[in-house]
C-alpha positions in Angstrom: -74.1 -109.1 151.2 -70.7 -110.8 150.8 -70.8 -110.3 147.1 -71.4 -106.6 147.1 -67.8 -105.5 146.8 -66.5 -108.6 145.0 -64.0 -108.2 142.2 -65.7 -109.2 139.0 -64.1 -109.5 135.5 -66.0 -109.7 132.2 -64.3 -111.9 129.7 -65.3 -111.7 126.1 -64.1 -114.2 123.5 -65.0 -114.8 119.8 -67.6 -117.4 119.2 -67.8 -120.0 116.4 -69.6 -117.5 114.1 -67.6 -114.5 112.8 -69.9 -112.0 114.5 -70.5 -114.0 117.7 -69.1 -112.9 121.1 -69.3 -115.2 124.1 -69.2 -113.6 127.5 -68.2 -115.0 130.9 -68.1 -113.4 134.4 -65.1 -114.3 136.5 -65.5 -113.9 140.3 -63.9 -116.2 142.8 -66.3 -115.3 145.6 -69.3 -116.3 143.5 -67.7 -119.6 142.4 -66.7 -120.5 146.0 -70.2 -119.9 147.4 -72.3 -120.9 144.3 -70.5 -123.5 142.1 -73.6 -124.0 140.0 -74.0 -120.2 139.3 -74.4 -118.7 135.9 -75.0 -115.2 134.5 -77.5 -113.6 132.1 -77.4 -110.2 130.4 -80.6 -108.1 130.9 -82.3 -106.8 127.8 -84.8 -104.1 128.6 -85.7 -101.6 131.3 -88.6 -103.1 133.1 -86.6 -103.4 136.3 -85.0 -99.9 136.1 -83.6 -98.3 138.2 -82.9 -101.4 140.3 -81.6 -103.5 137.5 -80.9 -101.8 134.2 -80.7 -102.7 130.5 -77.4 -104.4 129.8 -76.7 -105.3 133.5 -75.6 -108.8 134.2 -77.5 -110.9 136.8 -76.1 -113.9 138.6 -78.3 -116.9 139.3 -77.9 -120.4 140.7 -79.9 -123.4 139.6 -80.1 -124.4 143.3 -81.6 -121.1 144.5 -85.3 -120.7 143.7 -87.1 -117.4 143.4 -88.0 -115.6 146.7 -91.4 -114.0 147.1 -91.2 -110.2 146.6 -87.6 -110.3 145.3 -86.2 -110.0 141.8 -86.2 -113.3 139.8 -85.6 -114.7 136.4 -88.7 -116.5 135.2 -89.2 -118.9 132.4 -92.9 -119.1 131.2 -94.4 -121.8 129.1 -94.9 -120.8 125.5 -92.4 -117.8 125.6 -89.0 -117.6 124.0 -86.4 -116.5 126.5 -86.9 -115.5 130.1 -88.0 -112.4 132.0 -86.7 -110.5 135.1 -89.4 -109.3 137.4 -90.3 -109.1 141.1 -92.3 -112.3 141.8 -95.4 -112.7 143.9 -97.5 -115.9 144.1 -101.1 -116.6 145.0 -102.8 -119.9 145.2 -103.2 -120.2 141.4 -101.3 -117.3 139.9 -97.9 -115.8 139.5 -97.6 -112.0 139.5 -94.6 -110.7 137.6 -94.1 -107.1 138.8 -91.8 -104.7 137.0 -90.0 -102.0 139.0 -90.3 -99.5 136.2 -93.8 -97.9 136.5 -94.3 -97.6 132.8 -94.8 -101.4 132.6 -97.8 -103.3 133.9 -97.8 -106.3 136.1 -98.2 -109.5 134.2 -100.3 -112.3 135.8 -99.9 -115.9 134.6 -101.4 -119.2 135.8 -99.1 -121.1 138.1 -99.3 -124.1 135.7 -97.5 -121.9 133.0 -94.4 -121.3 135.2 -91.6 -123.6 134.0 -89.0 -122.3 136.5 -88.0 -119.3 138.5 -84.6 -118.5 140.0 -83.6 -115.8 142.5 -81.4 -112.9 141.2 -78.5 -113.3 143.6 -76.6 -110.2 142.6 -76.1 -108.0 139.5 -73.2 -106.3 137.8 -73.6 -102.9 136.2 -71.1 -102.3 133.4 
């Protein structure tokens, strides 16, 4: 993995609201290889110990989810997105947590809005 030992900086700036903080990741290797990349902060422990609460995952709009790998998934009717291992069948999507205290969620394929591969993650 060419990004494994990449230098990454977390930049935090004040937002428009007095209590708002906007965060950016700065990593030249990521920008060079994936100019359409973006990052999301993980909220929850369903992927622990692989991806932990408060880690930051890097995605690219041009890299779809890969079967059996970690993905960020947007499901119709839900606010926000979820991070899970993804497995598809003919009519269903299985969203599989790594943390055994959570159950696999099965949704109809028609309810999947989009899914993107987790390309790497940053533990802070």
